[in-house]
C-alpha positions in Angstrom: -59.6 20.2 255.8 -61.8 18.4 258.5 -64.4 20.6 260.4 -62.1 19.6 263.7 -59.1 20.4 262.3 -56.6 21.6 265.1 -58.8 20.5 267.3 -58.4 18.4 270.5 -60.9 15.3 271.7 -61.2 13.4 274.9 -63.5 10.2 274.3 -64.1 8.3 277.4 -64.5 4.0 276.5 -63.5 4.9 273.9 -60.8 1.5 273.2 -64.7 -0.4 271.0 -67.9 -0.2 270.1 -70.0 2.9 270.2 -66.7 5.5 271.6 -64.6 3.8 268.9 -66.7 4.7 266.4 -66.8 8.1 267.5 -62.9 7.9 267.9 -63.1 7.3 264.3 -65.5 9.9 263.1 -64.0 12.9 265.1 -60.7 11.7 263.9 -61.7 12.1 260.6 -62.7 15.1 260.4 -59.3 16.4 261.5 -59.2 16.3 265.4 -56.8 15.0 267.4 -58.1 12.5 269.8 -57.2 10.6 273.0 -58.7 7.1 273.2 -59.3 6.4 276.9 -59.9 2.8 278.3 -60.4 1.1 281.2 -58.2 -2.1 280.5 -57.7 -3.2 276.8 -55.0 -2.0 276.0 -54.9 -4.3 272.9 -58.3 -2.4 271.6 -57.1 1.3 272.4 -54.0 0.6 270.3 -55.8 -0.8 267.5 -58.2 2.1 267.9 -55.0 4.4 267.5 -54.1 2.7 265.0 -56.3 2.7 262.6 -57.0 6.2 262.7 -53.0 7.3 262.5 -53.4 4.4 259.2 -56.2 6.8 257.8 -53.8 10.1 258.6 -55.6 11.2 261.6 -53.2 11.7 265.3 -54.7 9.8 268.2 -53.2 8.8 271.7 -54.2 6.1 273.8 -55.2 7.1 278.1 -55.8 4.6 280.6 -57.8 5.3 283.7 -60.2 3.2 285.5 -63.6 5.3 286.6 -65.9 4.6 288.9 -63.1 4.5 291.4 -61.7 7.5 294.2 -59.8 10.2 292.2 -60.6 8.5 289.0 -61.4 11.9 287.2 -57.9 13.3 288.1 -56.2 10.0 286.9 -58.0 10.9 283.7 -56.9 14.3 283.4 -53.8 13.2 284.2 -52.7 10.9 281.8 -54.2 13.5 279.4 -52.0 16.5 280.0 -49.1 13.9 279.0 -50.3 14.2 275.8 -52.4 17.7 275.5 -52.0 20.8 277.0 -55.9 21.3 276.3 -59.3 20.0 275.1 -61.6 20.8 272.8 -64.3 18.2 272.3 -65.2 16.1 275.9 -67.5 13.1 274.9 -68.7 11.3 278.2 -69.5 7.9 276.8 -67.8 5.3 278.8 -70.5 3.7 280.5 -71.6 0.1 282.2 -75.0 -1.7 282.2 -77.4 -2.2 285.2 -79.6 -4.8 284.7 -82.5 -6.0 286.9 -85.7 -5.4 288.6 -85.4 -2.8 291.5 -85.9 -5.6 293.6 -83.4 -7.4 291.9 -80.5 -4.6 292.5 -78.3 -4.9 295.0 -76.6 -1.7 296.5 -73.1 -3.0 295.5 -74.4 -2.5 292.1 -76.3 0.5 292.6 -73.2 2.4 293.6 -71.4 1.1 291.0 -73.8 1.6 287.5 -73.6 5.4 289.6 -70.0 5.3 290.1 -69.3 5.2 285.9 -72.3 6.5 284.1 -72.9 9.8 286.4 -70.3 10.4 288.5 -67.5 9.2 286.9 -68.7 12.4 284.0 -69.6 14.9 287.0 -66.4 14.9 287.8 -64.5 14.6 284.5 -66.5 17.7 283.0 -65.4 19.3 287.1 -62.0 18.6 286.8 -61.4 19.0 282.7 -63.2 22.9 282.8 -59.6 24.7 283.4 -58.3 22.5 280.2 -61.4 23.3 278.3 -61.3 25.5 275.3 -64.1 28.1 275.3 -66.0 27.8 272.3 -65.8 23.8 273.2 -67.8 21.1 273.5 -69.1 18.4 275.8 -71.1 15.8 274.9 -73.0 13.1 276.8 -73.9 9.4 275.9 -77.2 9.2 277.3 -79.3 6.2 276.5 -83.4 5.7 274.8 -84.3 3.8 278.0 -84.7 7.4 279.9 -87.7 8.2 277.4 -89.7 4.7 277.8 -90.5 3.0 280.6 -87.6 -0.1 280.8 -88.1 -1.6 284.1 -85.4 -4.6 284.0 -82.7 -1.7 283.3 -84.2 0.8 286.4 -80.4 1.6 287.9 -79.0 1.4 284.6 -82.0 4.1 283.7 -81.8 6.3 287.1 -78.0 6.5 286.1 -78.5 8.0 282.5 -81.7 10.3 283.5 -78.7 12.3 285.8 -76.9 12.7 283.0 -79.6 14.5 281.4 -79.9 16.7 283.5 -76.0 17.3 284.0 -76.3 18.2 280.5 -79.3 20.8 280.3 -77.7 22.3 284.1 -74.0 22.5 282.4 -75.3 24.1 279.2 -76.7 27.0 281.3 -73.4 27.0 283.3 -71.5 27.0 280.2 -73.2 29.4 278.4 -71.1 32.4 279.1 -67.9 30.9 277.4 -69.6 29.9 274.2 -69.2 25.8 275.2 -72.1 23.8 274.1 -73.4 20.8 276.2 -75.4 18.1 274.7 -76.5 14.7 275.2 -76.8 11.5 273.1 -79.3 8.9 273.3 -78.9 6.3 271.6 -81.5 3.0 271.1 -80.1 -0.7 270.9 -76.6 -0.9 269.3 -74.9 -3.7 267.5 -71.3 -4.0 269.3 -69.6 -6.5 271.1 -71.1 -6.1 274.5 -74.4 -7.3 272.9 -73.6 -11.1 272.1 -77.4 -11.7 272.9 -77.5 -10.2 268.9 -76.0 -13.3 267.8 -79.3 -15.2 267.9 -81.7 -13.9 264.9 -84.4 -14.2 266.5 -83.3 -11.9 269.2 -81.6 -9.2 266.8 -85.2 -9.4 265.7 -87.1 -8.2 268.1 -84.5 -5.7 268.8 -84.9 -4.4 265.1 -88.6 -4.4 265.6 -88.4 -1.4 268.2 -87.1 0.9 265.6 -89.3 2.2 262.4 -86.5 1.5 260.7 -86.5 -2.2 261.5 -83.2 -2.7 262.0 -80.8 -2.4 265.7 -78.8 0.7 265.1 -74.6 0.2 264.4 -72.2 2.3 266.3 -71.7 5.0 263.7 -75.6 6.2 263.1 -74.5 7.5 267.2 -71.2 8.4 266.1 -71.7 10.5 263.0 -74.1 12.7 265.5 -71.6 13.3 267.5 -69.1 14.3 265.3 -72.0 16.8 264.0 -72.6 18.5 267.8 -68.9 18.5 268.1 -68.8 20.8 264.7 -68.4 24.5 264.2 -72.3 23.8 262.6 -73.6 23.1 265.9 -73.1 26.0 267.3 -76.8 27.1 268.3 -77.3 23.9 269.2 -77.0 23.5 273.2 -78.7 21.7 276.4 -80.6 19.6 273.9 -80.9 15.7 273.8 -80.7 13.7 270.4 -82.3 11.1 270.3 -80.1 8.1 267.9 -82.5 5.3 268.3 -84.0 5.1 264.7 -87.7 6.3 266.0 -88.0 3.4 268.9 -90.8 3.9 271.2 -92.4 6.0 268.7 -95.6 3.6 268.6 -95.9 3.3 272.8 
């Protein structure tokens, strides 16, 4: 018996990387997981197959975020497979590198459209589907806690997500819905090809008190905890999952 038996979860951006590990972790606890992807159908199907091979339940849904009507499209795809959701994980996001004078208005708009606007309206449009006692978990980033000038627009977009998390925890408490954020540090996924350089990886590992870079499962296990009834008394929080990165600064 898993702690999420009978629950339905939606994880955005879960065909690979951190999102994939979150989907696997929720499924391992018994949840039926909607694996969302924007374009890589093969990766999404592979994630679904992995969950099903382990005895879990999952289905893939496609919606490109950052476009007008993206939340409606996402929920329309979801509604073809399920009649309600218990756990919503807003994981999908893009990086926004650049010092402030290097960021174009178009790049800024794209980062905010996917990282901040999409979660806002996915939650808004999903409120009538989200069951009382449900869970909303937003993936933020450690760059909101330590000045990181090279990711100015990205950090600002994640700051917006954190304030949204706090506000919604207050708004939705009457429905017994918890709303929390999780802030990873440097995580080793395929979106960080620079980690193939041993020197660069060693430098990144030095940010953590454990002297290693994080793995997707390090984040997924915390998200899975927040999704269960074990975390029923935790809301409005931003959980740092960075291995103690930046503690010495």
